[in-house]
Structure formats: structure tokens, C-alpha cells
C-alpha positions in Angstrom: 53.9 76.4 85.3 57.5 77.5 86.8 59.5 80.0 84.6 62.6 80.5 85.8 65.5 83.2 84.2 68.5 80.9 82.7 72.1 80.4 84.6 74.7 82.3 82.5 78.0 80.3 82.2 81.3 82.0 83.6 82.8 83.8 81.3 85.4 81.7 78.8 83.8 79.0 80.6 82.4 76.2 77.8 78.7 74.2 79.7 79.1 71.3 81.3 77.9 67.7 79.9 73.8 68.5 80.5 72.8 66.5 83.1 75.8 64.7 83.8 76.5 61.3 84.5 79.1 58.8 85.1 81.4 60.6 86.9 82.1 64.2 89.2 79.7 66.6 88.4 80.3 70.3 88.2 79.9 72.7 91.5 76.1 73.8 89.7 74.9 70.1 89.1 75.7 69.7 93.0 71.7 69.7 93.4 70.8 70.9 97.3 74.4 70.1 98.7 75.2 74.1 99.6 74.7 73.6 103.1 76.2 70.8 103.3 79.5 71.8 101.4 79.6 74.9 103.8 80.0 73.0 106.9 81.8 70.6 106.3 84.5 72.6 104.4 84.8 74.8 108.0 84.7 72.0 109.9 88.0 70.7 107.7 89.1 74.4 107.4 89.0 74.6 111.4 91.2 71.0 111.8 88.5 68.7 112.1 88.9 65.0 110.7 85.3 64.3 108.6 83.6 60.8 107.5 81.0 60.4 104.5 79.8 56.8 104.4 77.2 56.2 101.7 75.6 54.1 98.7 77.8 54.4 95.8 76.6 57.2 93.3 74.8 59.6 95.6 77.6 61.8 94.9 79.8 61.6 97.8 83.0 62.1 95.7 81.7 65.4 93.6 80.8 66.8 97.1 84.3 66.2 98.3 85.9 67.5 94.9 84.1 70.5 95.8 84.7 70.9 99.1 88.5 71.0 98.5 88.0 73.3 95.6 87.3 75.8 98.0 89.4 74.9 100.5 91.7 75.6 97.8 90.0 79.1 97.1 91.0 79.8 100.5 94.4 79.3 100.3 94.8 75.9 101.9 96.8 72.5 100.4 94.9 69.8 99.4 94.8 66.4 98.0 92.1 63.8 96.9 93.8 60.3 96.7 91.4 57.2 95.7 92.0 54.1 97.5 89.9 52.3 94.7 92.0 49.6 92.4 94.9 50.1 94.2 97.2 46.7 94.6 100.0 47.4 97.3 100.7 49.7 99.9 103.5 51.0 97.5 100.9 52.0 95.0 98.6 53.4 97.8 101.1 56.0 99.1 102.8 57.0 95.5 98.8 58.3 95.1 99.3 60.4 97.7 102.6 61.5 97.3 101.4 62.5 93.2 98.6 64.2 95.2 100.4 66.0 97.6 103.5 67.0 95.7 101.1 68.7 93.1 100.2 71.3 95.9 104.1 72.8 95.0 105.0 71.7 91.9 101.5 72.4 89.9 102.6 69.0 87.8 100.3 65.9 88.2 102.4 62.5 88.7 105.4 64.8 90.0 106.6 61.4 92.2 107.8 60.1 88.6 110.1 63.0 88.2 110.9 62.9 91.8 112.6 59.2 91.5 113.9 60.5 87.9 115.9 63.4 90.4 116.6 60.7 92.9 118.3 58.5 90.1 120.4 61.6 89.0 118.4 61.5 85.7 116.6 64.3 84.2 112.9 64.8 84.2 110.9 64.9 81.2 109.3 68.3 82.0 110.7 71.4 84.0 110.0 70.6 87.6 112.0 72.5 90.0 114.6 70.8 92.6 112.4 73.2 95.5 109.2 71.2 94.6 109.8 67.4 95.4 112.7 68.2 97.4 110.0 66.9 100.1 110.0 63.4 98.8 113.8 62.9 97.3 114.6 60.5 100.4 111.2 59.0 100.0 111.7 58.2 96.1 115.2 56.0 97.3 113.1 54.0 100.1 112.8 50.7 98.5 110.6 48.9 101.4 107.3 49.4 100.9 106.2 49.4 104.9 108.6 52.3 105.2 107.9 53.6 101.6 104.1 54.1 102.6 104.7 55.2 106.2 106.8 58.0 105.1 104.2 58.7 102.0 101.5 59.6 105.7 104.3 61.5 107.2 104.2 63.9 103.8 101.6 66.1 104.3 102.6 67.3 107.5 105.8 67.8 106.2 104.1 69.9 103.8 102.2 72.0 105.8 105.5 72.8 108.2 107.4 73.9 104.7 104.8 76.3 103.6 103.0 77.2 106.9 99.7 76.4 105.4 97.1 73.6 106.5 97.0 70.7 104.5 93.5 68.9 103.6 94.0 65.4 102.9 90.3 63.2 101.3 90.7 59.4 101.1 87.9 57.6 98.9 86.9 54.4 99.5 89.0 54.3 102.5 87.2 50.4 103.0 89.5 49.5 99.8 92.7 50.3 101.4 92.1 47.6 104.4 93.0 45.0 101.7 96.6 45.7 101.3 97.6 44.2 104.9 96.2 43.1 107.9 97.2 46.3 109.7 97.0 48.9 107.1 94.1 51.1 109.3 96.2 50.7 112.9 99.9 52.4 110.4 97.7 54.8 109.3 96.0 55.9 112.6 99.3 56.1 114.0 101.1 58.3 111.6 98.0 60.4 111.0 96.8 61.1 114.6 100.1 63.5 115.6 99.6 66.0 112.7 97.9 68.8 114.0 98.2 70.8 111.0 96.6 68.5 108.7 93.0 67.7 108.6 91.5 64.4 106.9 87.9 63.6 105.2 87.2 59.6 104.8 84.8 58.4 102.2 83.2 54.8 101.4 80.4 53.2 100.1 80.6 50.2 102.7 79.0 51.8 105.5 79.3 48.4 107.7 83.1 48.3 107.4 83.3 52.0 108.1 81.1 52.3 111.0 83.1 49.8 112.6 86.4 51.2 112.1 85.0 54.8 113.0 82.0 53.6 115.8 83.8 50.4 117.5 86.1 50.7 120.5 89.5 49.1 120.6 89.2 49.6 116.6 92.2 51.8 114.4 90.3 54.8 113.7 87.6 54.9 116.6 86.2 58.7 117.4 88.9 59.9 114.9 86.6 61.8 112.8 83.1 63.2 112.8 80.4 61.6 110.7 78.7 63.7 108.5 75.9 62.2 107.0 75.0 63.1 103.5 71.2 63.2 104.7 70.0 66.4 106.1 68.5 66.9 109.7 65.0 67.2 107.9 65.4 63.3 106.3 65.3 64.1 102.6 66.1 61.0 100.9 70.0 61.4 100.3 69.9 64.9 101.3 68.3 66.5 98.4 64.6 68.2 99.1 62.2 67.8 96.2 61.7 71.6 95.7 65.8 71.6 95.5 65.4 69.4 93.1 62.1 70.8 91.2 63.9 74.2 91.2 67.0 72.2 89.6 65.3 70.7 86.9 62.5 73.0 86.0 65.7 76.0 85.4 67.8 73.2 84.2 65.4 72.6 81.3 64.0 76.2 81.0 68.4 77.1 80.0 67.2 75.3 76.5 63.7 76.9 76.0 61.9 73.7 77.7 59.1 73.7 80.2 57.6 70.8 82.7 55.1 71.4 85.1 55.9 70.6 88.6 53.4 67.6 88.4 55.8 66.1 85.8 59.2 66.6 88.2 56.9 64.6 90.7 56.4 61.9 89.2 60.2 61.9 88.2 61.2 62.0 91.6 58.3 59.1 92.4 60.5 57.1 90.0 63.7 57.5 91.3 63.0 58.2 94.8 65.3 61.6 94.5 68.5 59.5 94.0 71.2 61.6 92.5 72.3 59.8 89.8 68.9 58.2 88.4 67.4 61.3 88.5 70.1 62.8 86.4 69.8 59.8 84.7 66.0 60.0 83.3 66.4 63.5 83.5 68.9 63.3 80.6 66.8 61.0 78.4 64.2 63.3 78.8 66.6 66.6 77.9 67.1 64.6 74.8 64.1 63.0 73.6 62.5 66.9 74.0 65.4 67.9 71.4 65.2 65.2 69.1 61.9 65.2 68.9 61.8 69.3 68.4 59.3 69.3 71.6 59.0 71.9 74.1 56.7 71.8 76.4 57.5 68.2 78.4 54.5 66.1 78.8 53.2 62.9 81.0 53.9 60.8 78.3 57.0 62.5 77.4 58.0 61.4 81.0 57.0 58.3 80.9 58.9 57.2 77.5 62.0 59.1 79.2 61.7 56.6 82.4 61.3 53.3 80.1 64.7 54.6 78.5 66.1 55.3 81.5 65.8 51.7 82.6 66.6 50.0 80.0 69.8 51.6 79.8 70.3 51.3 83.4 69.1 47.1 82.9 73.0 46.2 82.2 74.1 47.1 85.2 70.6 46.3 87.3 71.3 42.8 86.2 74.7 42.1 87.3 73.4 43.4 90.4 70.8 40.5 90.5 72.7 37.6 89.3 75.1 38.8 92.2 72.2 38.2 94.5 71.4 34.9 92.9 75.4 33.5 94.3 73.9 34.0 97.8 71.0 32.1 99.8 67.8 33.9 99.7 69.2 37.1 98.6 66.9 37.0 95.3 63.7 36.2 97.6 64.2 38.4 99.9 64.6 41.3 97.7 61.5 40.5 95.9 59.7 40.5 99.0 61.1 44.1 99.5 60.1 45.1 95.8 56.8 44.2 96.1 56.5 45.8 99.9 55.6 42.3 101.2 55.8 40.9 104.5 59.5 40.0 105.2 59.4 37.6 107.8 56.3 35.6 106.6 57.1 31.6 107.7 54.8 29.9 105.6 53.4 30.2 101.9 55.3 30.1 98.7 58.8 31.1 99.4 58.8 31.2 102.5 62.5 31.9 104.3 63.4 31.6 108.1 63.5 34.1 109.8 67.1 33.9 110.7 68.0 33.5 106.7 65.8 36.7 105.8 68.4 38.7 108.4 71.5 37.4 107.3 70.0 38.5 103.7 69.0 41.6 104.9 72.3 42.3 106.3 73.8 40.9 103.0 71.5 43.5 101.2 72.8 46.6 103.2 76.1 45.9 103.2 76.0 45.6 99.0 74.5 49.1 99.2 71.1 48.0 97.6 69.2 48.3 100.4 68.1 50.4 103.2 66.3 50.6 106.4 63.5 52.7 107.1 62.1 51.3 110.8 61.4 48.1 112.0 60.5 45.5 109.8 60.8 48.2 106.7 63.3 48.7 104.3 63.1 49.9 100.6 65.9 49.6 97.4 68.6 52.4 97.6 67.7 53.0 94.1 63.7 52.8 93.5 64.6 51.6 90.1 66.3 48.9 91.0 62.9 47.6 92.5 60.9 48.5 89.6 63.2 46.3 87.8 63.0 43.5 89.8 59.3 43.5 90.1 59.1 43.4 86.5 61.3 40.6 86.0 59.1 38.6 88.9 56.1 39.4 87.1 58.1 38.5 83.3 58.6 34.9 85.3 54.8 34.2 86.7 53.7 35.5 83.4 55.9 32.6 81.2 
């Protein structure tokens, strides 16, 4: 049995959600990421550009927000821009302008107040002229393309005005490519000369980002250094099992709960150490123990928590499965992966031509559902989704 002293909360800081889910997590819940965060922080502080690609829900955004927090603590200016959900160039440009202006104004959505000042109106909150003067001309720009280009120039203007390095993070970068045929070309042309600005690019569609940053002739060819979240030791998702063991044990101990190493191993075997899914199971386990008034985690409790987590994930998993049904052979190949069956079997029930298997594998990887382990060997990014597929297939057979 492992026993650890509970971590004290910072004075005046309320505790975060226990085993947080559904969004960026606090620094204390970034399991096993410390060395990665330090390395990425140093690169950006020194003027380098980085690329962080990987499937959704493995912690890219949480890691990036912590990196930006540490850079601000060092005295640098920072801006975080989520490209997902923007519908046009002006919308993306306004997100960037807002994030940049916040460094000098301290006010969210500063650009709305800048537009009011540019139009001769009084803003709804107190905001000083010098805090928005960088963007006043931009606020008067009606042409969307010129506005976007001006927004891309704003970080360099901020660096020149304040004498401080500026670090910009573009999250889900691939979404920006849907806003026009030359968006990435324009971005590269504007960003490349900015010596006092560092850029971090994040994205979940690894194939698109790999082409964009690695293929000669593409807009961002060799513009940023890829920093994989998986570490050199080869731990899946870059998190060592020992880091999970320490985190889970200590986290439960804070609430006077105890768990054995073997029960932690059971959780990790089921989730594969996937950050969000592991948190999901741990949250289910914690609330199960709390509601039952138990203090010692048992294998039975872990089993119940896993079942509860699968029920909670059933809806998103069902949507994934329905989406696969729209593609040719995607469900068949997914079933083979789930059962660790031979992928290229040419005969027997459910035979799929080799060329179609390869296309299906590429489509599954593009969706962020499957990862390649070795030649001819693939696995689900989320092992719990693989369990869902196995159960779905077995349920059909039993009918």
C-alpha cells in the first residue's frame, strides 16, 4: 500500500474540480507533463516556434495554457487563439486582436471597446486610449482580407511598443484552412518576418498538420519544430505509469481514500493511460467510494467504476460508430482492430480487399480514432472505445 501526504492548496485558492473533465485542467492535474512543459516553454521564450499535434482529448490545450501561464510569469506577453468555430477570416482576426490587446488592457474583448472608440463612441468600461491605439486603424478596416493581415501584424506591433517578446498559440490550426484557399500562405508570409514573436501551433488532425509543416512546397514547411506529447521513453500519451500511480494515489489520499498499486494498474490497463478516459474512470471511482462511505478501494469498486465510465461514454462512442458506418469498410476494419484480428485476411466472413483495408486505416487515423503501433499493427487511441466496439460486436452475435 502506498501512502502519501496530501497536497496543500494555495492559500486563498479554492480546490479545482476533482479529477477534472471536459476542458482544460489546472496545472496540478497535468499528469507527467512537467518535463515537456519546461522544454516547450524554453523553446518559445528563446524565440523558437513549435508544433503540437495529436488526437483530441489528450491534453494539448491544457499543456499549452500552462506554458503560456509560465511565460507570462517570466514577463512575456502571450495570446491564445482557438481557430475552431470561426466562420470567416474577420472572425479569426478579431479573436487574435482580442487576445493580443488583453496583454495591455487587462480586459477581455478589448476590440469591442476599440471599435467603439474608433467610431467616436464611449466604451462600456473604462479603457485607456493607449491600451487600444495599436488596433484603432484596424478597427476602421472594412475589407476582411486586409483586416486579417493587419491582425497578423499586431503581435509584432505589441512587441515593438513594449519591448517584450510575444508568444501566440493557435489551437486547432487546421480549422483555419477552411476559411479560404490561401489562408496558410497569408499567415506564413506575415508571421515569418516577426523576429520578436514566437508561435505555437496545435491541432488534432495530424495528417493535415504533417503535410502543412513537413512537405516541401507547403505553406509552413519547416516553420516550427514538432514537439510530440509522447516522450522519448515511448510511454503512450507521454505519461509514464509511475506518474499516474503517484497522481491517483495522492489524489485519493487527499480525501482519506486508499488504493493499491494493482488496482491502479487495472485502471491503466483498461484506459491505456489516455488522459481524459483515465480521469473519467478515476472520477467515477472517487464518487462511488464517497457515496458508499468506503475508504479502501477494492477490485470490485474499480470494476464498477469502469462500467460506469463506459455508460457515460456510450453516447460519444455511439456517435463515432455511426460516423464510421458512413464510410466503406470502416466498421469492418474497426472490428478487426478491436479483436486484434488479422487486418489483411483475404477470405472468410467479412473479407475486405487489402487496398480497402489500407484506405479504411487511413480514414480511421485521420479521425483520430486509431494509431499505428508497428507494421500491420494498429490500436484504438482510446482503449475504452475498443472495448465499446468489442461489446457492440458481441451483442450483435448474441442476438
